[in-house]
C-alpha positions in Angstrom: 0.0 0.0 0.0 1.4 3.4 -1.0 1.4 6.3 1.4 -1.4 8.0 -0.6 -3.6 4.9 -0.4 -2.9 4.7 3.3 -4.0 8.3 4.0 -7.1 7.8 1.9 -8.0 4.7 3.9 -7.9 6.6 7.2 -11.3 7.8 8.3 -12.1 10.5 10.8 -13.2 7.9 13.3 -9.8 6.2 13.1 -8.1 9.5 14.0 -10.5 10.0 16.9 -10.0 6.4 18.1 -6.2 6.9 18.0 -6.4 10.2 19.9 -8.6 8.6 22.6 -6.2 5.7 23.0 -3.3 8.1 23.3 -5.2 10.2 25.9 -6.0 7.2 28.0 -2.5 5.8 27.9 -1.1 9.2 28.8 -3.5 9.7 31.7 -2.6 6.2 33.0 1.1 7.0 32.9 0.4 10.3 34.8 -1.6 8.5 37.5 0.9 5.7 38.1 4.0 7.9 37.9 6.1 7.6 41.0 4.3 4.5 42.3 5.5 0.9 42.7 3.1 -0.1 39.9 5.3 1.3 37.1 8.0 -1.4 37.0 5.3 -4.1 37.2 3.4 -2.6 34.3 6.6 -2.5 32.3 7.2 -6.2 33.0 3.7 -7.0 31.9 4.2 -5.0 28.7 7.5 -6.8 28.1 5.7 -10.2 28.5 3.0 -9.1 26.1 5.7 -8.1 23.6 7.3 -11.5 23.9 4.0 -13.1 23.4 3.4 -11.1 20.2 6.8 -12.1 18.9 6.1 -15.8 19.8 2.9 -15.7 17.8 4.7 -14.0 14.8 7.4 -16.7 14.9 4.8 -19.5 15.2 6.1 -20.6 18.6 2.8 -22.3 19.6 3.7 -23.5 23.1 5.3 -20.2 24.3 2.5 -18.1 22.7 -0.2 -20.2 24.4 1.5 -20.0 27.9 1.9 -16.2 27.6 -1.6 -15.7 26.3 -3.0 -17.7 29.2 -0.9 -15.6 31.7 -2.1 -12.3 30.2 -5.7 -13.4 30.5 -5.4 -13.6 34.3 -2.9 -10.7 34.5 -5.6 -8.1 35.2 -7.0 -10.1 38.1 -3.5 -10.6 39.5 -2.7 -6.9 39.2 -6.0 -6.0 40.9 -5.2 -8.3 43.9 -1.5 -7.3 44.2 -2.0 -3.5 43.7 -5.4 -3.0 45.3 -4.1 -0.2 47.5 -2.4 1.6 44.5 -5.7 1.3 42.5 -7.6 2.8 45.4 -5.2 5.7 45.6 -5.5 6.2 41.8 -9.3 6.3 42.0 -9.1 8.7 44.9 -6.7 10.9 42.9 -9.1 10.9 40.0 -11.9 11.9 42.3 -9.8 14.7 43.8 -9.1 16.1 40.3 -12.7 15.9 39.3 -13.9 17.5 42.6 -11.0 19.7 43.7 -13.0 21.9 46.0 -14.2 19.0 48.1 -10.6 17.7 48.4 -9.3 21.1 49.6 -12.0 21.3 52.2 -11.3 17.7 53.4 -7.6 18.4 53.6 -8.0 21.6 55.5 -10.4 20.0 58.0 -8.1 17.0 58.5 -4.9 19.0 58.9 -6.7 21.4 61.3 -7.8 18.4 63.5 -4.2 17.0 63.4 -2.7 20.3 64.5 -5.3 20.5 67.3 -4.4 17.0 68.5 -0.7 17.8 68.4 -1.3 20.9 70.5 -3.4 18.9 73.1 -1.0 16.0 73.3 2.1 18.2 73.5 0.6 20.2 76.3 -0.3 17.1 78.2 3.1 15.5 77.6 1.7 12.5 75.9 3.9 10.6 73.4 2.4 9.8 70.0 3.3 8.7 66.5 1.3 9.6 63.4 2.2 8.1 60.1 0.8 9.7 56.9 0.7 7.1 54.1 2.4 8.1 50.8 2.6 6.1 47.6 4.3 3.1 49.2 2.5 0.7 51.5 3.6 1.4 55.1 2.2 -1.9 56.5 4.5 -4.0 54.3 7.5 -2.7 56.4 5.9 -3.0 59.8 6.2 -5.9 62.2 2.6 -5.6 63.4 -0.1 -3.9 61.4 -2.1 -3.0 64.5 -5.9 -2.8 64.5 -8.2 -1.5 61.9 -10.0 1.8 62.8 -11.5 3.3 59.7 -12.5 6.6 61.2 -12.4 10.2 60.0 -9.5 12.3 61.2 -10.7 14.0 64.5 -8.6 15.5 67.2 -10.6 13.7 69.9 -10.1 10.3 68.2 -6.3 10.9 67.8 -6.0 11.9 71.4 -8.0 9.0 72.7 -6.0 6.5 70.7 -2.7 8.0 72.0 -3.6 8.1 75.8 -1.6 5.5 77.7 -4.0 3.4 79.6 -4.4 -0.3 80.3 -7.7 -0.4 78.4 -6.1 1.3 75.3 -4.1 -1.6 73.9 -3.2 0.4 70.7 -1.5 3.4 72.4 2.0 1.9 72.2 2.1 1.8 68.4 1.7 4.3 65.6 -1.5 5.7 64.1 -1.8 5.3 60.4 -3.6 8.0 58.4 -4.4 7.6 54.7 -6.6 9.7 52.5 -7.8 11.8 55.4 -8.9 8.7 57.3 -7.5 7.0 60.4 -7.0 3.5 59.0 -5.1 1.7 61.8 -3.8 2.1 65.3 -1.1 0.2 67.3 1.1 -0.2 64.2 4.6 -1.4 65.2 7.2 0.4 63.1 10.6 -1.0 62.0 13.4 0.4 64.1 16.1 2.4 62.3 19.7 1.1 62.6 20.9 4.8 62.6 22.8 6.1 65.5 20.4 8.7 66.8 20.8 11.5 69.3 20.7 10.1 72.9 17.5 12.1 73.7 15.6 10.1 71.0 14.2 6.8 72.2 12.3 3.9 70.6 9.4 6.0 69.4 11.7 8.3 67.5 13.7 5.3 66.2 10.5 3.8 64.8 9.6 7.1 63.2 12.9 7.2 61.4 12.7 3.6 60.4 9.3 3.8 58.7 10.3 7.0 56.9 13.5 5.4 55.6 11.7 2.5 54.1 8.7 4.3 52.7 7.8 7.8 51.4 5.6 8.4 54.5 5.6 11.6 56.5 5.7 10.9 60.3 4.8 13.2 63.2 6.4 12.2 66.5 5.6 13.7 69.9 7.9 13.4 72.9 6.3 12.6 76.2 9.3 13.9 78.2 9.8 17.3 76.5 6.3 17.8 75.0 7.8 18.7 71.7 6.7 17.7 68.2 8.9 16.9 65.2 8.3 15.7 61.7 10.4 12.9 60.2 10.7 12.5 56.4 13.2 10.4 54.5 15.0 9.5 57.8 15.6 13.1 58.8 14.2 15.0 61.8 12.9 18.5 61.6 13.5 21.0 64.4 10.9 21.1 67.2 7.7 22.5 65.6 4.7 24.4 66.9 1.2 23.2 66.0 1.0 26.0 63.4 4.3 24.9 61.8 3.1 21.3 61.8 -0.1 22.4 60.0 2.0 24.3 57.4 4.3 21.4 56.8 1.4 19.0 56.4 -0.4 21.2 53.9 2.9 21.5 51.9 3.4 17.7 52.0 -0.2 16.9 51.0 0.0 19.3 48.0 3.2 17.7 46.7 3.2 15.9 43.3 4.0 12.1 43.3 7.6 11.6 44.2 9.9 8.7 43.4 12.1 9.3 46.4 15.0 11.4 47.4 15.4 14.3 49.8 14.5 17.8 48.8 16.0 21.0 50.0 13.4 21.3 52.8 14.5 18.0 54.3 18.1 19.0 54.3 17.4 22.3 56.0 15.3 20.6 58.6 18.0 18.0 59.2 20.6 20.8 59.7 18.3 22.6 62.1 17.6 19.4 64.1 21.3 18.6 64.3 22.1 22.0 65.9 19.8 21.4 68.9 21.5 20.6 72.3 21.5 17.0 73.3 19.3 15.8 76.1 18.5 12.3 77.4 15.2 10.5 76.7 15.0 6.8 77.6 11.4 6.0 77.0 10.1 8.5 74.5 
């Protein structure tokens, strides 16, 4: 077929069909960018390409095996990446209804700042983990207990109060998509050599932030101070207003594939300049 015959054979609906396919493919890449789903999708695409080549070369056995695998690949991906799919759907909803998202974010961040203020004033230790793109629970020794409650200061304070009846207070509280999803989560402990004033709670905050892209708020019960931990680095002691500003900045961020930004480096240098104190149990 000559080029002129090819162009004559193309109808308007073929052009529209091609543009729609391109738009859907581009939107999918934008949604999964920076998530752990990208390498898996590339592997599946590579297997599909091998299957196409096997069919072209008339390799019947290989082509049949790959075709059978690809028929179940969608179900496998849904099971393995159900959390990433949920976040993608949430992100789509946030883009379609941005005003509702902004309101939900402001309400949740305000409640968190209020909880931080109350806990710091009462000298109650706490650990709040804000889920990023990576699954925090895959790194934790104990996934705690499901909560599934909206972010409210009263709920965060109640879950953090040390009491014999509150069996979840020793672990971290996991927050995802403006919801308290779990409490009593046991974090991995960082092998870093930390300042002597930082105890097990701070070591767990550093550990989970090293292994995931989560942002962690840690409150010291001895000093009543609050710090943010991200990518294994402590911020300086923050006021509730500063915590609120940092949270808003983190929630507005685009998807990240990792690495430390300038803000984390400045926070780390600020934290390292503080005088050392001792904290055995915080």
